[in-house]
C-alpha angles and dihedrals in degrees: 000000000000117000116235112220115216114217137169087255099054105031138083129194120229117192112193122198100331089164132154093248100040092052088065089064093067112106106149092074134017110288093218090054092051090049092047093052094046088053091049088053088055092050090048091052090052093051092048096039090233120173107255129201117192123189134184136186125221097337091181091062132060092300091073131189128325113278104282092227091059090046091052096047095046105029096160094048089045092051090051095044120142110245108203116203093217107309104145097205106058090196089062091055105090096214092057096044091047090051090053093046089050089063089068090217123130097193112076126195107199135186126169147170117254105026093199096050112016105031106034099065102046090042093054093041093051091047090051089053090058101262119135106238131195116187114204103218101189090054089053135052148173137224090250140024090236095055090045091051094050092046093050090050093050093048092047091050090052092055099262112144113227115215145156131242096254094048091049092050092050092049093051094041091053090173121037090197094068120092090252092043090055091053091050096047089050089052090048093054097039100043112012099039106011093159090055092048092053091049095056098038 
């Protein structure tokens, strides 16, 4: 099986339901960690000038607004976000799928809250349509370890690559010595692994 390399030129970032209310549902990992990693992904996208599609579900209900940090980092993507009225599978919502197709990118970086409801279905559907999909698991999360485990297995079986924020950044950076690589490694040490950055500085 050939390995698809994700680069700044061929990838897009999809942030699914990183809302103030939905984040509270995460129990399998620390909620603050998941929020921090999703914010780091937004910063990465800004550095790399990646196309970004943000979607939310029922913002006026308990799910609430998109995390304000993400909105501040990616104001244009936030303003253009796809507000779903309640459709669970974002890929099945035409406005979201059309926005993804409009990026022209075939490599999709996805993170979503929760993994077991909001991320699993669009990740699998996109993979089945021929997109290369990486799901960033530390920027996602589920209400239980069991549901997270089953969701990860289903995505993996469907061809979705499971990854973590630091691995993804390293893959896209390719070379830390480049100007972009320098920005990404600074982001890695300041946001993703701040304790490590302090220890080597």
